[in-house]
N, C-alpha and C positions, 0 to 999 in steps of 0.2 A: 505492499500500500505505499506510494510512492506520491507525491505531490507532483505537480506542473504537467498532468498526461497530455503532453502536445495541447495547449489549450488553444481553442479555437479563435481567441480574440487575437493572437494568441502564441505565447511564448512559452516556450516549452520550459518545464520547471517552474511556470509561474503561478500554478494552483494547488492549493492543498489537495492533503491525502484523500485518495478514496476513501477515507472511513466511512462508520455508519451514518446512514442519513439521520439529517436531525432536528433539531432543537429546540428547540430549543424550545431553545431556548428561548417562541416567543419569540407568552408575552413574553415566554422565551426570556425572559426577561433577568436572566441571571447576571448579576452584576454590573449591569448598564446604567444604574442612577446613580449612582455616586453622592448617595445621601450622607449626610454628616454619620462620622464613624467606621463607615463601610469599610475602609481600609481593614485588612488585620480582621475580620470578621470570625475567622476560625479559631483563632487565638482569644476570642471574646470571650470565653466561657471559662477558663481557666488556665490559662499558659501560663502565667506567673501570680497566681492568685494569693498565694503564700507570701512572696516577697512584698507586693504592694497590693493589699487587699484595698484599700480607698482608692487609688487610682482605678483598678481593676472593676468597682462596683461604679466608678464613673464612667468607664469603658461600655462597661455593661448596659446603664442608663441609657447612653446615647445611642449605643444600636436598638435598644428596644423602642427609643422615642422616632430613630430614624426611620424604623420599620412599620410606625403607625402612617410614615406619610407614603412612603411605596408600596410595602407589602399591602396593607389593609384598605388602600384610598378606593381602589374597586367597590369591593364588597360594603366598605363603609358608606357610600352612599346609595346603593340598593334600597334603604328605607323610603327613598324620596318618591319610589313607584312600584316597588314591589306590592305591598297590600293593596294597595289601590287597582293595579290590573289584576289582581287575583281574584278580587270582588267583581270587577265588570267583566271577566272572563267567566264567572261561576253567574252571570246574567244577573248581577243586583240592579242594572239599570232597568231592565226588563222586568224582574220578578221583586225588585226590590230588595231590601237587606232580612235575612233570616238569622235568627241567633244561632241555630245549628251553622250554617255557612261560616260564618264569623268565625267560631270556634273551630269549626274543621279546618279551614283555611291557614288559620292561626296556627293550630296546631302542627298541618303540614311544614310550615314554613319553621317552626322551630325545631322539629325534630330532624327537618332536611339540614339545618344548620349544624345540629347534633351530630348527624350519623356522617354526613358526607365530609363536613370542615373540621368537625374535633375528632372524629374516629378515624376516618379515612387518612385526612391531610396531617392533621398534628399530632397524633398518635402513631400511626403507621409509616406513611410516606416520609415523614422527616429524618427517620430512620434508614431510608433507600439511597443514601448519599452516595454519590460516585466522588470519592475523595474530596469532600465537603460541599460538592456543586449538586444542585437540584435542576427541575427543569424537564421537559419530555426528550431533548437532545440527551441530557446527561442519564435518564431513567434508562434510554434506549441504547447508549453505550454502556450501560451496566449490563443491560440483559445482553447485549454482544459479547462482551467479554464472560459473562458467565456460560454462554453457550458456546464459545470458542469460535464461533463465526458468523458472519452478517448473512442471515437468509432473507429471503425474498419477502416473507413476511414482517421481520422486523423492520425492513426499507420500508413497505408499504406503511405500517405503523409510524413511523419516524416523518415520514413525507408526508402523512395524514394530518398528524398532530401540528404539527409546524404551519400547514396550510391552514388548518382551522384557526390557529393561533391570530395569523395575519387577517384572515375575516372578522374576528372579535375583535382586532385591535381597530379595524375601521367603524365598528358600532359602537365602542364604548364611549369614546369623546363623542360622538353625536347624541346619543342618549343621555348622556350624564349632562351635559351642560343644556342641552333645551330641556330635561325636566326641571332643571335648578332656575332657569330663567321663568320659567313659566309660574313661578311663585310670584311674580311680578304683578299676574293677574288678579290675583286676589287683594293686592294696594287697591288697586283702581282697575276699572275694565280699562281705561285710556292707555294701558300698556299694550293691551293685548294686538294692535295692528303692528306693533315693532319687536314683538316677541322673536319672530324670526330672524330678522334684520340685525338685532343683539346678539344672537347666538352665532349668527354667521362672523361677526366682527371678532367676537372671543376668539371663537375656531380659527380664523386666519391671525390673530395677533400670537394664538398658543404656538401655531407651526411657525410663524415667524421668527420669534425668538430662539428656535432650538439651534440657530445656528452661532449662537452667542454662548450656549452653553446654560447648564442650571447649576452648577456649584452655589451661586451666589443666592439662588432661589432655593435650593436644595436643603437650607439650614433653617427655613422657616417651612417646611413642609409637617416635618414633625410633631412641633409645638401646635401649628395650627390644626393639624387633626387630632389631637389631644384633646383639642377644645371642642372639635366638632365632636367626638364621642362622648364627652362630658354633656354636651347640648343634648344629643339623642336622648342619654339618660334623664337629663331632666326634664325634657319632653315628655319622655313615657312617665317618668314618677307622675307628673302634675295631673295625669288624667285616668292613670290606673282606677284611682278610688272612685272615678265616675261609676263602673260596674265591676266589682271583686269579681265577679263570676267568669272575667276573664282569666283566670286563673286556670280554669277546668281546661284550657286550652293546653296545659301541660301533661293532660290525660292523653295517651295516643290512641285512645278508642275514637277520637272525636274526628283524628284524620283518617283513619281507616274507617268508621261510619260514612264520612263524607265521599272516599272513593268509592265504595261499596254501594251506595243509594244514588250517586250522580251521574252514572254510565258515562256519555262520550262526553259531557258538560264537565264533568270532573277531571278526566283526560285534559280537556282544553284547560281548565283552571290550573293543573298540575304543572303545565307550560309555564304557566305565570309564575305558579311558587317559587318556580327555580330560579327566578330573576333575584331572589333574595340571597343566591350563593352563587352568584357570577364575580368573578374576581378571586375564586378561593384558591383557583391554580396558582395564582402569584405566591401562596404560602410557601410552596414549594419550589416554584421557580427561583424564588430569590434566598433561596437557603444558603446557598454559598456567599451572597453578600452581606446577610445579616449575622449568620449564625442559626444554631436551631434553638437553642434557651431563649435568645430575646424575640424571636417569633413566636414560639410557644408560650410564653409569661405573657406577653402583650394579649396574644387570643385568650387566654384564658382567665385573666384578671383584667382586662380592659376593654378588648372589642366584642368577646361575645356576650359579657353583661350588657353591654351598654346597646347593642342591637337586639338583645331580648327585652330590657325595657323599654325602648321606642316601639317594638312591634308589639307588645304587651298595650302600652299606652294608644295606638292606634285602634287597637282592637275593641278596648274599653270605651274610647271616644265615638266608634261604630254603632256599639251596642246602644250607648244613651242617645247620639245625636245621629241618624243615618243621614241626613242632611249632609254630613262633612265628608260623604263620599267624593266629592267633587274634589278634593287634595285632603285626604286624611294626616298627611304629613305636615303641611304648614299649618294645619288649622288645630294642631297640638299646641302652636304659642299663642300669646295674645295678639290683640292688633297690632299695638307699639314695638312689638317684636319682630311683625314680618320682615319689615325693610331690610336690618341686620342679618336676618335667618337668609334671607335671600342672596346677600352678598357673602355671608359665611357658606352657602350651600355652593356658589359660583364658586368659590376660592377650593371647598373640596372637591368638588368636579374638575375643575382644573389641574388639582392637584394628582386626581385619580386618573386623567386624560393623560398627564405628563408620564407617570408610572408606566403606561400601557404603551406609550409612543418611544418611550426608553426601552421596554421591553421588547418591542418590535426592531429597535435599531439592534440590541442583543443578538436576537434570534436571527437576523440577517447575516451579521457577522459570523455567526457559527455556522449559519447552511451555506457560507461561502466558503467558510474554512474546511466543512464536511464534502465540500463539492458539489453542493444541490444546486447552487446558483453560482454565477460569473462573479469574477471581482467586483465590487462595489468601491466605490471611493468613499473613506472613512478619514473623517477629520477629528481632530482629538480637541477637545474643548478645556481641560482642565490641565495643570501641571500637576497637582497633585493626587488626583483619582484616576486612575487609569482607564476604569471603565467608562468613564465621561467621554461618549462619543457622539458625532453628528453625522448623517448619510443621508446625503441631500436627496438622491434618487429615493431613499424609501420614505423621507418626508414629505417630499413632493407628492408620491403616489398615496401618501395617506391622507394629506391635506386633500387632496383632490375628491378622493372617496367618501370622505367624511360629509364637506360641503355637498357632493350629490345627494346624500342619503338624507341630510336636513332637508334640502329642498324638494327631496323627492316625497318625504312621508309628512313633514310641516309639523309635527306634534311627537312629544313621545308617547302617548298612547298609542300612535298607528305606527311609530318604530318600536314599540315593544313587541310588536306581534314578530319581527325580525330579530331579536334578541333570545339567546338562550340555544339556536342549534348547535352553533360552534362551539360554545362551552360544553354544552352536554358530551358533544363528538370529541372533544378534547379528554375529558373525563373518561370516557369508556375506553379512550387509545392507552391514558395512562393506567387503568385497572388492569389491561390485558398486559402490558407492562410490567407493572409491579409482581402479578401471577407469576411470572417468569423470574425475576429477580429472587422473589420470596421461594421459589422451588429451587432454582438451579444456583443462585448466588449465597443464599443463607440455608441452603442444604435442607429446605424442609422436605418431608414427604409430600408427594406430588398431591394427593388427596388431602392432605394438612394445609397447602397451599392454595388449594380452589376452596376448600371450606373458608377460608379467611378472606378471598377476594370474592367468592361468587354472590355473598350477600350484596355486598357493593356493585357490583357489575350488574347485579339484575334490577337495583334502584336505579341506576344510571340509564340502563337501557329501556325501564319505564320512563324515564324523565325524557330520553330521548325520542321515544314515541311519540309523546305527550306534546314537545316542541316541533314534531314533524307536522302534526295535524295544523301547524300555522305555516305550511309551505307557500299554498299559494295567498295567503293573506301577506306576505310579506318576509318568510322565512327562505324565499327563494335567494334573497341578497346573499346571507353569510354563506350558501351552497353555492351559490354563484363564485362570490369571490374565492371561498377553498378550492373549488373546481380551477379556477383561473392559476393560481397559486401551484397549485398539484402539477397542470400541465405545464406550466413555466420549468417547475422542478424536473419533474419527468423528461422534457425535452430535453434540459441541459445534461443531465446523467445521460442519455441514449447519445445524444449527439457526442458528447466528451468520448464515450466510449467507443463510437465509432470511428473518429479521428484517432484515437490512438491506436485501434486494430491495423488501420491502414498503414498508419506510418510504421507500425512495428515489422509490416512486410518488408521493407526495405533495409531495417535497420542491421547493423554489422556489429558482434560482440565485440566489447570494450577491450579485452584482454588481448584478440588478435591484432586489434589495430595499435595498442601501444606497443606490441611487438616488433609489429613491421614499422612504425614510427621510430622505435630505438634503433633498429637496425640501418633503415635509411632515413634519417630525419631530414627534413626540409630545413630553410634557412631558419636560425633562430633569431628572435629579438629579446633586448631586454624585459623583463617586469615578469608578473604572474597574470595568467589568464583562468576565470572563474567561469566553466560552462555549465548553466543549470539544464538538468536532464531529469525526466519523470523517472527513468529506469536505471539503476546503477549498474545493471549488466549489460547495456548497449552502448555504442557510441553515441554521444549527444549529437542531434542535427545540426547545431550550431557549430560544433567543430568541424563536423565533416564540409559544412557548407564555407565555414574560413580556409581551410585547407585549398578547397576547389578554387576559391575566389582570391585570396590573398597569397597561397603558397608559401607561406610563415609558419614557425611554431613559436611561442613563448619558451622562454627558459624554464617556468614553472608551471604546470597546467595542473587544473584543479577540475575533477569531475564533481560538482554538488546536485545532492538530492535533497529537497527540503521534505518532509515527512510528517504527517500529521496523525496522532494517536488518539484513540478514543478515550482519553485519560483529558480532564480539565487542563491541567498545566503539568510541565516538565521542569524537575530541578536541574540547574546549570550543571552539576555534576554528571549529569545523565544527557544530557541535549547533544553533544556533539562527539562522532565516531569519526577517526579518521583512518584511512588503509593505504600505506603506501604500495602502487602498482610496480614502480619502476624509480630509477635516479631523479625523473621530471615530472613523473606522472603520480598524483594522489586522488584516492578516493575518498570522498568526505558527505556525511548525511548529518543534517541538522534535524533533532524532533521540538516539535511544538504540540502542545496540549491545545485541544479546538476551541478553548478559552482563549486562548493566547495570541498575542500580534506577530506574525511572521517578520521579524527582523534579522535578516540574513546579516548585513554588517556586526551587529551585535553577538550575532552566535559564531561568526567566524574570528570575533575579538577572543574568544574563548579557546582557539586553537593556538594561543599562545602558550597556553598551560602545557600543550601537548608538543612543544617543540617548534611550532610552524610562526615564523615571526610575521603576522600577518599587518601588513601596510596599505591602508586601503588607497593610498595616494600613488602606489605602483602597482595597484590592480586594475584589471579592466574585466567587467563582466559581459559575457556573451550570452545573446538570449535571441532564440529563433521566433521570428514572429510570423505565425503562420496568417495567411488571407483566406477566408473560407468561400469555397465559391459550390453553387450547386451542380452537382456532377451528371453526368449521362445516365448513369446507374443509381436510381436514387433508392437508399436503404433507407429512407422514410418520408411519410405522405408529404407532398409538396408544401403545405401551410406549416408543416412541424419545420421543414428545412428552414424557412424563410424566417419562421418565430426565432429558430438555432441561429440562424444568422446575423439575425437583429440583436438578440442577446450579447453575441459575439462582440458585434462592433461597439456595444455600450460597456462593455466591462471597462474597469480601471486599467491602467497602465501597470504592467509587470513592475517596474521600478519603482514606482510610487507605492505600491501593493507590498512590496517587500523591503522597502527603506533603503532602497542602493541609491546612492548619490547619481545623478541623470549624468552627470560628466564623466563617469566613469563607466556608462553603457554601451554596449556595440550590440545593436539589433539586426539580424538579418531575415529577411523577407523569403517565404516562399508560399507557392499558393498550393491549396489541397481540396477536393470537392469531398461533398458531404452527401 
């Protein structure tokens, strides 16, 4: 599994390894947010606790508060619309509010939070980490290691999970911001004509500031969300006394009774109930960013109690005042607090959207590393947080998608019908991968692993089926988005495989070429030449074309292979391997984890410890740039060939991707048909 398999855009050796499909990452969200205290999250729970207990407690508190802004932003804003949409889906606007419906739906929400979030994610999945990292791609990489190979099923699960997250990343900012701004209508109906315009302006601003980085804003994310969750709890407590029978909803009987007696309406309502746990995937995806304990403690002691109290308060309010169905969340608060609450809700939804956007960057970077996508431009926006990145292509794509959804649906009520399918699909993928990890990595008997995960998978499949009922009302949107991303990733992996196989036909074994060149060398020139190659056993095309056109050879020649492994990070002591082939030829491999940024000069600098005095100013890097053309013998449908060529043309430059100084790069172009 080596990087750079004759990349179509295309420099040889300019693409990461063909490791398991992925990611992520996401909301994919692993480590991309750069919230306060994120650095060193793994050591946040006990690295030096005995030596500096006070500083350790402060670090833990910082991570806990930071997780409030990043991990729980999405699920924390669900009370804005989840209870209302569930009641509407159950027919409350047609048949009126019934006590058993309110208690049944409330019971479903509370037990969904308990089973899906608390048991599956907080208790089980938080322990299924891949060297400290979480997320769909990390889980898939862990499953691949446990099986010892990459199977077609694992690949499809990884691609499906990544694609579904991208679909969710487009919908979350749209429904979150729109539902917050709609609170202005309760202050005065005069705001109604401007709701859509205000929402669009906020979304454009949100995506517009991404290039400036979020490091300065991230410091406020956690504290703002702490205030938000405190406000959720206070709003609920203020109204629980309106009807204390609301506590009966904690009895799962009401949830089961609702589903058993409502038939199809019950399933439709169940799809809306799932809105209460959208964003739960972030708990696992951000494991490597904040560490296990801060995320778990934040959920158990702050987030879960606040959400429970707020939903109980909304239920009590609806039991006592059925007319509150218009917006049960904002009506929890007195009139004088409506404007501040709309402002706070807007900030909370912006933070939730920011977490999803950052997660999309992280997932796209992982997908690029795992060779599911072409190289994408990555800009670093923070000197202190390596995970703070900005990807212009991803940002533009997300902004266009979000704006389109807001204008297409126009209200959070209508947009809610499109929400949930992507999230439930991702959770089903996660449950399947977790079964493999529990069985093969934790070495449980198959029956025990199945017994553990089957209840979660069954529940999530029921939720997925309930959400599929909304396909024609708006659910086609996330399915369409996810399908588009899957086609892109499938096309890219298929195209790169075809290109790789075509170029392999004319390859010359490297050792044979080295022996010939040492016996009868061409004219030598001073300096060192580094030839990037995807296959360390065959001669790099850049070397062959250099000999063909220039008819010279450098004094020192390095055959360099970049390898992306299915682990998040590689320690420097294990990163570089050197193998002398002759007096003037050396084979070098540099390993990176799929969460790392492939920096070739930094990797080669480690070779100094192995005896090679690497000096970048006397080194030239030779890359083979391949121009992809449609061949007479089509191995893919015409539409897929054109898509592949378009993707290759929009890929980032190899020297920029690998951080090679442009003044040290020589690119030799060739044409190849696909």
